[in-house]
Backbone of each chain as ProteinMPNN parsed JSONL, in Angstrom:
{"seq_chain_A": "MNHYTIKKMGPKILAKGVKIRVIPGKKMTVVFFNLDPGAVVPGHSHPHEQIGTVLKGSLELTVDNETRTMKAGDVYHIPSNSVHSGKVIDETEVYEVFCPPREDYLTMYE", "coords_chain_A": {"N_chain_A": [[92.74, 101.876, 125.927], [91.839, 98.444, 125.371], [94.147, 95.907, 126.021], [96.326, 93.108, 125.504], [98.593, 90.471, 126.356], [99.554, 87.767, 124.654], [100.966, 85.452, 125.585], [100.735, 85.727, 128.31], [98.151, 85.231, 128.88], [95.823, 83.044, 130.354], [95.334, 79.826, 129.076], [92.406, 78.188, 127.709], [91.022, 74.928, 127.719], [89.803, 73.473, 124.933], [89.321, 71.094, 123.672], [90.76, 67.779, 123.451], [94.139, 68.336, 123.075], [93.709, 70.85, 122.058], [94.052, 74.107, 122.67], [92.844, 77.317, 123.638], [93.052, 80.914, 123.444], [91.3, 83.794, 124.092], [90.226, 86.805, 122.624], [88.078, 89.339, 123.266], [85.835, 91.055, 121.168], [83.45, 93.604, 120.245], [81.912, 93.197, 118.005], [83.106, 91.038, 116.926], [85.215, 88.115, 117.457], [88.462, 87.29, 118.413], [90.629, 84.536, 118.271], [93.295, 82.669, 119.547], [94.748, 79.691, 118.712], [96.35, 76.877, 120.076], [97.61, 73.941, 118.934], [97.958, 70.499, 119.268], [100.052, 67.96, 117.744], [98.272, 65.58, 115.847], [95.839, 66.167, 116.975], [92.299, 66.399, 116.603], [89.703, 68.133, 115.046], [86.443, 67.658, 114.923], [84.006, 67.465, 112.211], [81.958, 70.301, 111.906], [79.615, 73.053, 112.071], [78.755, 76.55, 112.024], [76.976, 79.631, 112.416], [78.742, 81.732, 112.344], [81.003, 83.649, 110.466], [84.362, 82.84, 109.498], [87.799, 83.473, 109.592], [90.97, 82.216, 109.201], [94.444, 82.03, 110.071], [97.456, 80.366, 109.634], [100.002, 80.402, 111.868], [102.176, 78.961, 112.637], [103.491, 75.691, 112.058], [101.344, 73.057, 110.745], [98.233, 71.957, 109.305], [95.592, 69.725, 108.273], [92.905, 70.763, 106.542], [89.436, 70.637, 106.116], [86.822, 71.928, 104.254], [83.511, 72.099, 103.484], [83.748, 69.618, 102.066], [86.108, 69.964, 100.612], [89.508, 69.385, 100.831], [92.524, 70.614, 102.156], [96.032, 71.071, 102.762], [97.17, 73.25, 105.125], [99.65, 75.569, 105.776], [102.196, 77.34, 107.745], [101.737, 80.767, 107.293], [99.689, 80.54, 105.537], [96.29, 81.346, 104.747], [92.832, 80.939, 105.427], [89.395, 81.013, 104.487], [86.335, 80.541, 105.95], [83.121, 80.251, 105.122], [79.974, 81.39, 106.579], [78.121, 78.862, 108.183], [79.312, 76.759, 106.763], [80.356, 73.384, 106.629], [83.083, 72.229, 108.472], [86.286, 70.745, 109.228], [89.231, 69.59, 110.983], [92.581, 68.209, 110.934], [95.377, 67.976, 112.864], [98.723, 68.335, 111.951], [101.524, 69.019, 112.582], [102.98, 70.518, 115.576], [101.042, 73.259, 116.111], [100.136, 76.682, 115.547], [97.385, 78.763, 115.335], [95.679, 81.621, 114.195], [92.594, 82.93, 114.603], [89.629, 84.577, 113.464], [86.325, 85.419, 114.249], [83.033, 86.281, 113.21], [79.66, 86.955, 113.756], [80.451, 87.636, 117.319], [81.847, 84.863, 119.198], [79.963, 83.62, 121.363], [79.928, 81.297, 122.836], [82.628, 80.726, 123.366], [83.331, 82.981, 124.786], [81.872, 82.783, 127.13], [83.306, 80.913, 128.517], [85.09, 82.307, 129.991], [83.744, 83.407, 132.06]], "CA_chain_A": [[92.498, 100.737, 125.024], [92.043, 97.112, 125.93], [95.32, 95.277, 125.408], [96.581, 91.768, 126.01], [99.815, 89.799, 125.918], [99.024, 86.404, 124.433], [101.623, 84.452, 126.439], [100.335, 85.897, 129.719], [96.742, 84.857, 129.037], [95.608, 81.635, 130.688], [94.595, 79.147, 128.009], [91.268, 77.322, 128.025], [91.104, 73.671, 126.969], [88.553, 73.335, 124.178], [89.207, 69.655, 123.423], [92.074, 67.158, 123.618], [95.147, 68.887, 122.159], [93.234, 72.129, 121.499], [93.991, 75.18, 123.672], [92.495, 78.614, 123.041], [93.108, 82.179, 124.179], [90.206, 84.51, 123.427], [90.197, 88.269, 122.706], [86.691, 89.706, 122.968], [85.45, 92.311, 120.538], [82.011, 93.842, 120.355], [81.268, 92.63, 116.808], [83.875, 89.875, 116.461], [86.047, 87.483, 118.484], [89.744, 86.774, 117.936], [91.013, 83.362, 119.055], [94.583, 82.028, 119.267], [94.694, 78.245, 118.954], [97.553, 76.032, 120.138], [97.108, 72.622, 118.536], [98.951, 69.426, 119.361], [100.043, 67.037, 116.608], [97.299, 64.493, 115.973], [94.53, 66.634, 117.461], [91.261, 66.364, 115.573], [88.49, 68.939, 115.241], [85.443, 66.961, 114.094], [83.176, 68.299, 111.343], [80.929, 71.096, 112.579], [79.338, 74.313, 111.382], [78.175, 77.595, 112.868], [76.623, 80.794, 111.578], [79.812, 82.723, 112.351], [82.05, 83.647, 109.438], [85.637, 82.528, 110.161], [89.02, 83.598, 108.788], [92.071, 81.688, 110.009], [95.8, 82.138, 109.541], [98.397, 79.478, 110.309], [101.204, 81.162, 112.261], [103.261, 77.997, 112.848], [103.041, 74.313, 111.912], [100.472, 72.733, 109.612], [97.061, 71.117, 109.561], [94.773, 69.358, 107.116], [91.62, 71.421, 106.762], [88.371, 70.3, 105.157], [85.682, 72.849, 104.279], [82.531, 71.693, 102.462], [84.3, 68.472, 101.323], [87.394, 70.259, 99.965], [90.568, 69.23, 101.831], [93.814, 71.226, 101.799], [97.0, 71.214, 103.843], [97.447, 74.665, 105.353], [100.931, 75.704, 106.479], [102.493, 78.679, 108.262], [101.635, 81.792, 106.262], [98.47, 80.331, 104.748], [95.058, 81.923, 105.298], [91.63, 80.318, 104.863], [88.128, 81.676, 104.774], [85.258, 79.563, 106.113], [81.865, 81.022, 105.126], [78.913, 81.039, 107.536], [77.401, 77.583, 108.056], [80.045, 75.713, 106.04], [80.845, 72.294, 107.482], [84.548, 72.191, 108.406], [86.961, 69.892, 110.197], [90.683, 69.713, 110.883], [93.486, 67.233, 111.548], [96.615, 68.72, 113.086], [99.893, 67.542, 111.528], [102.625, 69.378, 113.478], [102.592, 71.466, 116.629], [100.525, 74.321, 115.249], [99.467, 77.861, 116.109], [96.462, 79.366, 114.371], [95.016, 82.856, 114.617], [91.303, 82.933, 113.924], [88.666, 85.611, 113.833], [84.929, 85.02, 114.021], [82.043, 87.353, 113.235], [79.657, 87.745, 114.994], [81.233, 87.071, 118.424], [81.642, 83.482, 119.652], [79.483, 83.698, 122.752], [80.263, 80.047, 123.525], [84.001, 80.854, 123.857], [83.401, 84.079, 125.768], [81.318, 82.367, 128.417], [84.328, 80.124, 129.225], [85.857, 83.219, 130.842], [82.873, 83.999, 133.099]], "C_chain_A": [[92.587, 99.432, 125.802], [93.239, 96.489, 125.226], [95.655, 94.006, 126.174], [97.972, 91.33, 125.561], [99.484, 88.312, 125.855], [99.614, 85.396, 125.422], [101.191, 84.539, 127.905], [98.884, 85.498, 129.965], [96.639, 83.377, 129.377], [94.832, 80.969, 129.574], [93.381, 78.395, 128.558], [91.407, 76.074, 127.157], [89.769, 73.466, 126.267], [88.259, 71.858, 123.903], [90.617, 69.088, 123.607], [93.053, 67.738, 122.596], [94.765, 70.222, 121.557], [93.1, 73.154, 122.624], [93.649, 76.485, 122.975], [92.745, 79.76, 124.02], [92.207, 83.145, 123.398], [90.28, 86.013, 123.695], [88.785, 88.719, 122.336], [86.578, 91.044, 122.257], [83.953, 92.482, 120.694], [81.282, 93.149, 119.192], [81.953, 91.361, 116.324], [84.681, 89.326, 117.631], [87.312, 86.961, 117.824], [90.161, 85.629, 118.856], [92.373, 82.844, 118.59], [94.473, 80.568, 119.666], [96.114, 77.682, 119.046], [97.096, 74.594, 119.969], [98.228, 71.591, 118.595], [98.896, 68.54, 118.123], [99.042, 65.909, 116.856], [95.934, 64.928, 116.477], [93.547, 66.69, 116.296], [90.119, 67.306, 115.975], [87.427, 68.32, 114.335], [84.62, 67.946, 113.266], [82.083, 69.02, 112.127], [80.669, 72.34, 111.733], [78.72, 75.281, 112.371], [77.877, 78.793, 111.967], [77.741, 81.827, 111.483], [80.713, 82.56, 111.136], [83.401, 83.509, 110.148], [86.783, 82.731, 109.179], [90.186, 83.19, 109.68], [93.4, 81.827, 109.292], [96.689, 81.199, 110.335], [99.668, 80.274, 110.593], [102.413, 80.236, 112.342], [102.691, 76.604, 112.626], [102.172, 74.088, 110.686], [99.302, 71.865, 110.061], [96.345, 70.826, 108.25], [93.376, 69.879, 107.395], [90.627, 70.992, 105.688], [87.215, 71.276, 105.342], [84.754, 72.445, 103.134], [83.127, 70.661, 101.493], [85.555, 68.776, 100.508], [88.479, 70.216, 101.045], [91.866, 69.834, 101.317], [94.727, 71.188, 103.011], [97.369, 72.688, 103.953], [98.688, 74.756, 106.233], [101.13, 77.123, 106.979], [102.476, 79.69, 107.117], [100.424, 81.636, 105.363], [97.255, 80.859, 105.507], [93.866, 81.22, 104.65], [90.393, 81.053, 105.339], [87.042, 80.616, 104.825], [83.945, 80.344, 106.186], [80.912, 80.543, 106.231], [78.296, 79.693, 107.168], [78.084, 76.53, 107.189], [80.505, 74.642, 107.03], [82.357, 72.212, 107.335], [85.106, 71.318, 109.518], [88.459, 70.033, 109.999], [91.408, 68.546, 111.519], [94.837, 67.914, 111.656], [97.81, 67.832, 112.754], [101.054, 67.781, 112.495], [102.071, 70.147, 114.673], [102.249, 72.779, 115.921], [99.92, 75.468, 116.056], [98.624, 78.493, 115.012], [95.805, 80.581, 115.007], [93.689, 82.88, 113.878], [90.454, 84.104, 114.377], [87.284, 85.162, 113.378], [84.038, 86.253, 114.077], [80.69, 86.729, 112.949], [80.423, 87.044, 116.117], [80.855, 85.624, 118.761], [81.244, 83.497, 121.121], [79.878, 82.448, 123.541], [81.699, 80.064, 124.071], [84.066, 81.894, 124.972], [82.883, 83.648, 127.133], [82.284, 81.457, 129.189], [85.133, 80.995, 130.192], [85.018, 83.798, 131.977], [82.995, 83.241, 134.408]], "O_chain_A": [[93.327, 99.334, 126.78], [93.344, 96.53, 124.0], [95.306, 93.859, 127.345], [98.465, 91.763, 124.52], [99.175, 87.684, 126.867], [98.893, 84.597, 126.019], [101.269, 83.559, 128.646], [98.436, 85.432, 131.11], [97.301, 82.548, 128.752], [93.789, 81.472, 129.158], [93.347, 78.018, 129.729], [91.85, 76.147, 126.011], [88.734, 73.304, 126.914], [87.105, 71.43, 123.901], [91.557, 69.832, 123.885], [92.823, 67.643, 121.39], [95.429, 70.688, 120.632], [92.17, 73.091, 123.428], [94.102, 76.739, 121.858], [92.661, 79.6, 125.238], [92.346, 83.286, 122.183], [90.384, 86.443, 124.844], [88.345, 88.5, 121.208], [87.155, 92.041, 122.691], [83.27, 91.602, 121.216], [80.196, 92.596, 119.361], [81.455, 90.684, 115.425], [84.817, 89.979, 118.666], [87.251, 86.275, 116.804], [90.058, 85.741, 120.078], [92.584, 82.608, 117.401], [94.149, 80.245, 120.809], [96.966, 77.97, 118.205], [96.297, 74.087, 120.757], [99.308, 71.793, 118.039], [97.837, 68.379, 117.516], [98.981, 65.355, 117.954], [94.975, 64.158, 116.419], [93.918, 66.988, 115.161], [89.638, 67.269, 117.107], [87.504, 68.445, 113.113], [84.551, 69.131, 113.593], [81.371, 68.405, 112.919], [81.413, 72.636, 110.797], [78.224, 74.881, 113.424], [78.46, 78.939, 110.892], [77.691, 82.71, 110.626], [81.136, 81.449, 110.818], [83.571, 84.0, 111.264], [86.743, 82.22, 108.06], [90.375, 83.736, 110.767], [93.473, 81.751, 108.065], [96.682, 81.224, 111.566], [100.326, 80.759, 109.673], [103.546, 80.672, 112.139], [101.536, 76.349, 112.965], [102.251, 74.833, 109.709], [99.379, 71.145, 111.057], [96.466, 71.558, 107.267], [92.739, 69.482, 108.371], [90.945, 70.988, 104.499], [86.693, 71.433, 106.446], [85.15, 72.446, 101.968], [83.028, 70.804, 100.274], [86.021, 67.906, 99.773], [88.388, 70.921, 102.05], [92.261, 69.592, 100.176], [94.264, 71.262, 104.15], [97.826, 73.296, 102.985], [98.777, 74.119, 107.283], [100.331, 78.01, 106.679], [103.127, 79.487, 106.092], [100.155, 82.494, 104.522], [97.203, 80.823, 106.736], [93.891, 80.938, 103.452], [90.353, 81.628, 106.427], [86.845, 79.876, 103.862], [83.677, 81.019, 107.18], [81.042, 79.43, 106.742], [77.992, 79.424, 106.006], [77.48, 75.495, 106.905], [80.979, 74.951, 108.123], [82.871, 72.134, 106.219], [84.509, 71.164, 110.584], [88.909, 70.537, 108.97], [90.943, 67.961, 112.497], [95.384, 68.379, 110.656], [97.893, 66.699, 113.228], [101.516, 66.848, 113.152], [100.87, 70.395, 114.774], [103.084, 73.341, 115.213], [99.288, 75.263, 117.092], [99.099, 78.725, 113.9], [95.43, 80.574, 116.179], [93.668, 82.852, 112.648], [90.547, 84.56, 115.516], [87.103, 84.611, 112.292], [84.257, 87.155, 114.885], [80.572, 86.011, 111.956], [80.988, 85.972, 115.899], [79.7, 85.221, 118.627], [82.092, 83.397, 122.008], [80.13, 82.513, 124.744], [81.962, 79.482, 125.123], [84.765, 81.712, 125.969], [83.387, 84.089, 128.166], [82.103, 81.25, 130.389], [85.781, 80.48, 131.104], [85.519, 84.592, 132.773], [82.341, 83.594, 135.389]]}, "seq_chain_B": "MNHYTIKKMGPKILAKGVKIRVIPGKKMTVVFFNLDPGAVVPGHSHPHEQIGTVLKGSLELTVDNETRTMKAGDVYHIPSNSVHSGKVIDETEVYEVFCPPREDYLTMYE", "coords_chain_B": {"N_chain_B": [[86.928, 76.262, 99.53], [87.964, 79.64, 100.099], [91.352, 80.471, 99.851], [94.627, 81.625, 100.777], [98.067, 82.53, 100.327], [100.123, 84.324, 102.233], [102.667, 85.45, 101.594], [102.693, 85.243, 98.857], [100.912, 87.063, 97.968], [100.387, 90.108, 96.296], [101.594, 93.125, 97.641], [99.891, 96.145, 98.665], [100.547, 99.614, 98.596], [99.99, 101.615, 101.242], [100.738, 103.913, 102.534], [103.722, 105.892, 103.074], [106.145, 103.585, 103.869], [104.278, 101.776, 104.723], [102.84, 98.844, 104.039], [100.217, 96.781, 102.787], [98.378, 93.677, 102.863], [95.431, 92.22, 101.887], [92.711, 90.356, 103.075], [89.623, 89.405, 102.051], [86.556, 89.283, 103.784], [83.058, 88.508, 104.277], [81.701, 89.781, 106.306], [83.75, 90.974, 107.617], [87.176, 92.213, 107.479], [90.431, 91.082, 107.002], [93.717, 92.192, 107.534], [97.105, 92.246, 106.679], [99.825, 93.966, 107.814], [102.875, 95.378, 106.786], [105.372, 97.164, 108.198], [107.613, 99.84, 108.047], [110.535, 100.838, 109.94], [110.139, 103.896, 111.69], [107.96, 104.704, 110.217], [104.861, 106.47, 110.117], [101.547, 106.514, 111.251], [99.113, 108.72, 110.958], [96.859, 110.334, 113.33], [93.576, 109.104, 113.25], [90.16, 108.07, 112.671], [87.507, 105.635, 112.469], [84.389, 104.026, 111.727], [84.683, 101.301, 111.956], [85.242, 98.534, 114.034], [88.314, 97.4, 115.453], [90.822, 94.981, 115.785], [94.08, 94.306, 116.639], [97.163, 92.505, 116.245], [100.499, 92.25, 117.14], [102.87, 90.722, 115.256], [105.552, 90.703, 114.843], [108.378, 92.731, 115.707], [107.881, 96.157, 116.838], [105.743, 98.847, 117.906], [104.649, 102.212, 118.657], [101.642, 102.883, 119.992], [98.781, 104.911, 119.972], [95.69, 105.367, 121.415], [92.76, 107.052, 121.729], [94.125, 109.048, 123.263], [95.689, 107.516, 124.996], [98.847, 106.136, 125.254], [100.83, 103.388, 124.285], [103.555, 101.069, 124.142], [103.614, 98.522, 121.857], [104.465, 95.205, 121.446], [105.832, 92.239, 119.761], [103.508, 89.655, 120.01], [101.706, 91.036, 121.495], [98.358, 92.272, 121.803], [95.824, 94.475, 120.691], [92.818, 96.347, 121.167], [90.755, 98.385, 119.338], [88.154, 100.422, 119.728], [85.123, 101.145, 117.842], [85.18, 104.213, 116.109], [87.154, 105.367, 117.762], [89.863, 107.61, 118.151], [92.976, 107.002, 116.736], [96.528, 106.431, 116.453], [99.843, 105.725, 115.146], [103.356, 105.028, 115.692], [106.035, 103.595, 114.165], [108.474, 101.489, 115.483], [110.494, 99.378, 115.191], [111.253, 97.198, 112.37], [108.229, 95.95, 111.47], [105.513, 93.627, 111.787], [102.076, 93.402, 111.55], [98.939, 92.006, 112.333], [95.733, 92.596, 111.485], [92.24, 92.912, 112.169], [89.147, 93.998, 110.921], [85.823, 95.128, 111.468], [82.74, 96.406, 110.477], [83.482, 95.26, 107.01], [86.417, 96.72, 105.446], [85.815, 98.705, 103.102], [87.268, 100.614, 101.73], [89.866, 99.587, 101.598], [89.389, 97.262, 100.179], [88.598, 98.132, 97.666], [91.001, 98.845, 96.57], [91.887, 96.66, 95.268], [90.438, 96.403, 93.009]], "CA_chain_B": [[87.228, 77.369, 100.457], [88.948, 80.607, 99.627], [92.594, 80.366, 100.628], [95.648, 82.586, 100.358], [99.387, 82.426, 100.948], [100.404, 85.754, 102.448], [103.879, 85.881, 100.873], [102.459, 85.27, 97.401], [99.972, 88.143, 97.644], [101.039, 91.382, 96.0], [101.223, 94.141, 98.629], [99.468, 97.482, 98.248], [101.216, 100.644, 99.402], [98.94, 102.447, 101.842], [101.411, 105.184, 102.833], [105.169, 105.678, 103.103], [106.551, 102.612, 104.89], [103.106, 100.99, 105.161], [102.338, 97.937, 102.996], [99.134, 95.909, 103.274], [97.818, 92.561, 102.093], [94.049, 92.253, 102.373], [91.892, 89.148, 102.925], [88.237, 89.869, 102.153], [85.459, 88.481, 104.313], [81.755, 89.088, 103.984], [81.333, 90.653, 107.432], [84.974, 91.528, 108.212], [88.34, 92.246, 106.595], [91.716, 90.827, 107.659], [94.784, 92.93, 106.853], [98.478, 92.066, 107.153], [100.609, 95.187, 107.63], [104.34, 95.408, 106.924], [105.635, 98.55, 108.583], [109.035, 100.166, 108.126], [110.906, 101.658, 111.11], [109.952, 105.329, 111.482], [106.685, 105.013, 109.551], [103.886, 107.109, 111.01], [100.136, 106.504, 110.866], [98.564, 109.882, 111.676], [95.603, 110.12, 114.042], [92.379, 108.973, 112.422], [89.14, 107.203, 113.273], [86.56, 105.048, 111.521], [83.354, 103.294, 112.471], [85.02, 99.882, 112.047], [85.973, 98.007, 115.181], [89.631, 96.943, 114.98], [91.654, 94.233, 116.739], [95.39, 94.115, 116.022], [98.156, 91.681, 116.937], [101.85, 92.44, 116.628], [103.493, 89.416, 114.992], [107.017, 90.894, 114.806], [108.75, 94.136, 115.861], [107.199, 96.951, 117.869], [105.267, 100.183, 117.54], [104.025, 103.004, 119.717], [100.246, 103.032, 119.575], [97.977, 105.821, 120.788], [94.24, 105.222, 121.203], [92.041, 107.972, 122.63], [95.112, 109.731, 124.128], [96.5, 106.586, 125.797], [99.939, 105.637, 124.412], [101.513, 102.192, 124.783], [104.42, 100.365, 123.194], [103.092, 97.18, 121.614], [105.529, 94.35, 120.905], [105.399, 90.933, 119.238], [102.724, 88.883, 120.976], [100.709, 91.917, 122.123], [97.095, 92.444, 121.07], [95.104, 95.685, 121.107], [91.44, 96.49, 120.69], [90.425, 99.782, 119.068], [86.694, 100.469, 119.538], [84.576, 101.98, 116.759], [85.274, 105.676, 116.193], [88.245, 105.857, 118.612], [90.977, 108.216, 117.414], [94.191, 106.232, 116.989], [97.694, 106.744, 115.624], [100.954, 104.828, 115.441], [104.722, 105.309, 115.241], [106.678, 102.283, 114.075], [109.816, 101.52, 116.091], [111.327, 98.432, 114.436], [110.557, 96.575, 111.245], [107.107, 95.381, 112.225], [104.39, 92.978, 111.099], [100.864, 93.452, 112.362], [97.763, 91.316, 111.788], [94.581, 93.337, 111.995], [90.925, 92.566, 111.634], [88.189, 95.098, 110.977], [84.415, 94.781, 111.273], [82.452, 95.719, 109.214], [84.587, 95.251, 106.045], [87.062, 97.967, 105.029], [85.564, 98.859, 101.663], [88.33, 101.447, 101.145], [91.001, 98.708, 101.277], [88.971, 96.269, 99.183], [88.547, 98.749, 96.336], [92.369, 98.919, 96.035], [92.13, 95.441, 94.489], [89.549, 96.362, 91.839]], "C_chain_B": [[88.109, 78.391, 99.757], [90.19, 80.496, 100.503], [93.677, 81.21, 99.972], [96.977, 82.196, 101.006], [99.935, 83.854, 101.033], [101.572, 86.231, 101.586], [103.665, 85.994, 99.358], [101.509, 86.387, 96.982], [100.756, 89.419, 97.356], [100.621, 92.424, 97.03], [100.716, 95.411, 97.956], [100.161, 98.48, 99.172], [100.139, 101.584, 99.931], [99.484, 103.845, 102.134], [102.901, 104.876, 102.871], [105.528, 104.696, 104.238], [105.426, 101.725, 105.39], [102.572, 100.166, 103.989], [101.245, 97.066, 103.593], [98.843, 94.783, 102.29], [96.449, 92.277, 102.71], [93.322, 90.952, 102.064], [90.432, 89.572, 103.096], [87.317, 88.847, 102.803], [84.149, 89.156, 103.942], [81.379, 90.117, 105.06], [82.536, 91.351, 108.039], [86.096, 91.5, 107.183], [89.588, 92.002, 107.442], [92.805, 91.52, 106.846], [96.132, 92.63, 107.517], [99.255, 93.331, 106.814], [102.102, 94.866, 107.74], [104.736, 96.86, 107.09], [107.138, 98.789, 108.709], [109.325, 100.987, 109.391], [110.723, 103.137, 110.775], [108.652, 105.69, 110.786], [105.685, 105.546, 110.576], [102.481, 106.934, 110.418], [99.484, 107.648, 111.647], [97.222, 109.553, 112.347], [94.412, 110.084, 113.092], [91.37, 108.121, 113.177], [88.222, 106.695, 112.171], [85.541, 104.252, 112.32], [83.687, 101.821, 112.679], [85.691, 99.585, 113.386], [87.257, 97.355, 114.672], [90.342, 96.174, 116.095], [92.957, 93.902, 116.03], [96.307, 93.276, 116.89], [99.512, 91.941, 116.315], [102.498, 91.067, 116.488], [105.011, 89.515, 115.113], [107.281, 92.382, 115.019], [107.99, 94.839, 116.962], [106.771, 98.297, 117.304], [104.662, 100.865, 118.748], [102.616, 103.322, 119.23], [99.522, 103.973, 120.529], [96.505, 105.639, 120.413], [93.543, 106.11, 122.226], [92.975, 108.547, 123.702], [95.882, 108.823, 125.083], [97.564, 105.99, 124.877], [100.612, 104.435, 125.077], [102.449, 101.67, 123.704], [103.923, 98.936, 123.081], [104.175, 96.371, 120.905], [104.963, 93.029, 120.396], [104.687, 90.142, 120.332], [101.69, 89.719, 121.712], [99.514, 92.107, 121.193], [96.413, 93.708, 121.584], [93.738, 95.723, 120.452], [91.143, 97.972, 120.54], [88.921, 99.851, 118.795], [86.319, 101.346, 118.346], [84.761, 103.452, 117.091], [86.306, 106.217, 117.179], [89.331, 106.467, 117.735], [92.251, 107.453, 117.766], [95.285, 106.6, 115.998], [98.825, 105.802, 116.012], [102.282, 105.368, 114.941], [105.461, 103.987, 115.291], [108.115, 102.395, 114.596], [110.769, 100.645, 115.274], [110.602, 98.036, 113.153], [109.465, 95.687, 111.844], [106.083, 94.728, 111.301], [103.205, 92.956, 112.047], [99.732, 92.771, 111.601], [96.561, 92.053, 112.344], [93.296, 92.803, 111.39], [89.966, 93.714, 111.918], [86.783, 94.553, 110.759], [83.605, 96.06, 111.396], [83.629, 95.816, 108.229], [85.112, 96.65, 105.715], [86.92, 98.123, 103.52], [86.681, 99.66, 100.992], [89.572, 100.614, 100.8], [90.625, 97.756, 100.134], [88.959, 96.866, 97.776], [89.947, 98.932, 95.745], [92.673, 97.721, 95.145], [91.272, 95.374, 93.23], [90.247, 96.878, 90.598]], "O_chain_B": [[88.919, 78.028, 98.904], [90.1, 80.434, 101.729], [93.643, 81.471, 98.77], [97.008, 81.611, 102.089], [100.174, 84.5, 100.012], [101.492, 87.271, 100.933], [104.364, 86.741, 98.673], [101.319, 86.634, 95.791], [101.681, 89.766, 98.091], [99.428, 92.6, 97.278], [101.073, 95.708, 96.816], [100.337, 98.229, 100.364], [99.46, 102.263, 99.161], [98.77, 104.838, 101.995], [103.3, 103.722, 102.718], [105.246, 104.953, 105.409], [105.594, 101.0, 106.37], [101.943, 100.696, 103.073], [101.325, 96.658, 104.752], [99.028, 94.91, 101.079], [96.334, 92.112, 103.924], [93.317, 90.497, 100.92], [90.045, 90.046, 104.164], [87.303, 87.679, 102.413], [84.138, 90.242, 103.362], [80.818, 91.172, 104.765], [82.376, 92.228, 108.888], [85.985, 90.847, 106.146], [89.776, 92.642, 108.477], [92.814, 91.445, 105.617], [96.285, 92.742, 108.733], [99.332, 93.721, 105.649], [102.535, 94.176, 108.663], [104.466, 97.69, 106.221], [107.843, 98.041, 109.387], [108.468, 101.738, 109.858], [111.11, 103.58, 109.694], [108.272, 106.861, 110.761], [105.668, 105.13, 111.735], [102.263, 107.177, 109.232], [99.322, 107.553, 112.864], [96.545, 108.599, 111.963], [94.273, 110.95, 112.229], [91.695, 107.522, 114.203], [88.17, 107.259, 111.078], [85.803, 103.854, 113.455], [83.046, 101.155, 113.492], [86.596, 100.302, 113.812], [87.275, 96.813, 113.567], [90.45, 96.664, 117.219], [92.955, 93.297, 114.958], [96.238, 93.328, 118.118], [99.663, 91.864, 115.096], [102.657, 90.34, 117.469], [105.679, 88.536, 115.445], [106.497, 93.215, 114.565], [107.511, 94.207, 117.903], [107.36, 98.81, 116.352], [104.23, 100.23, 119.71], [102.43, 103.95, 118.188], [99.638, 103.845, 121.748], [96.13, 105.745, 119.246], [93.714, 105.94, 123.433], [92.655, 108.535, 124.891], [96.657, 109.316, 125.903], [97.237, 105.407, 123.843], [100.921, 104.459, 126.268], [102.18, 101.806, 122.51], [103.82, 98.223, 124.079], [104.728, 96.802, 119.894], [103.781, 92.733, 120.572], [105.204, 89.984, 121.438], [100.883, 89.182, 122.471], [99.646, 92.103, 119.97], [96.427, 93.977, 122.785], [93.529, 95.21, 119.353], [91.263, 98.732, 121.5], [88.461, 99.392, 117.75], [87.106, 102.181, 117.902], [84.525, 103.879, 118.221], [86.335, 107.424, 117.417], [89.681, 105.909, 116.695], [92.573, 107.276, 118.941], [95.019, 107.017, 114.871], [98.783, 105.161, 117.062], [102.35, 106.06, 113.926], [105.511, 103.333, 116.333], [108.867, 103.283, 114.195], [111.75, 101.146, 114.725], [109.486, 98.484, 112.888], [109.751, 94.784, 112.63], [105.821, 95.202, 110.196], [103.32, 92.541, 113.2], [99.587, 92.936, 110.39], [96.39, 92.125, 113.561], [93.269, 92.314, 110.261], [89.973, 94.312, 112.994], [86.576, 93.635, 109.966], [83.783, 96.766, 112.389], [84.664, 96.391, 108.567], [84.363, 97.627, 105.704], [87.799, 97.721, 102.759], [87.008, 99.421, 99.829], [90.254, 100.903, 99.818], [91.431, 97.482, 99.244], [89.276, 96.178, 96.806], [90.075, 99.152, 94.541], [93.613, 97.762, 94.351], [91.358, 94.411, 92.468], [89.648, 96.915, 89.523]]}, "name": "protein", "num_of_chains": 2, "seq": "MNHYTIKKMGPKILAKGVKIRVIPGKKMTVVFFNLDPGAVVPGHSHPHEQIGTVLKGSLELTVDNETRTMKAGDVYHIPSNSVHSGKVIDETEVYEVFCPPREDYLTMYEMNHYTIKKMGPKILAKGVKIRVIPGKKMTVVFFNLDPGAVVPGHSHPHEQIGTVLKGSLELTVDNETRTMKAGDVYHIPSNSVHSGKVIDETEVYEVFCPPREDYLTMYE"}
């Protein structure tokens, strides 16, 4: 089996205050995000379906003009092509899965 | 957006010592497992690709005859149709994602 230890994986810097560690699947991609307080993910969309779980901390998430504060233990579903953005409140860890695979993240490891 | 708070979701009993909470996606299914020490998941396989992350505790995982102890912070990838089984060591929480959706889990909520 392919196996990984998250802490031993080298992070990639996606943007200011946004670090990712990427687990490649054949049909999906799992991504661990470490987010600094104040980090901003500007509004964007993609065809990939996305399900995220806050493991630690909190962030303000906007999906298709609906804004909610998501805290540790909360899960959100972002449908394909929905416009979404985030503002990080505390030091936050998020576990996200994308389907189909995020080729743009995977190529960061090549 | 669809959103959930894991602790507020009613668990379903999948087997002795195995509780699940299921987040439905269109192309994938996210499942939170609460596993009691000593619980056993017998060898089985399915066409769904599976990526699991141990959030807490530990379990002995066997995939295609390779056995490893997976602890908090470890991630494993189980390819489609691989035979896999598990023995739970401690009180354990696992976050798993399946693609395509696990219709058998989703129908437990109907």
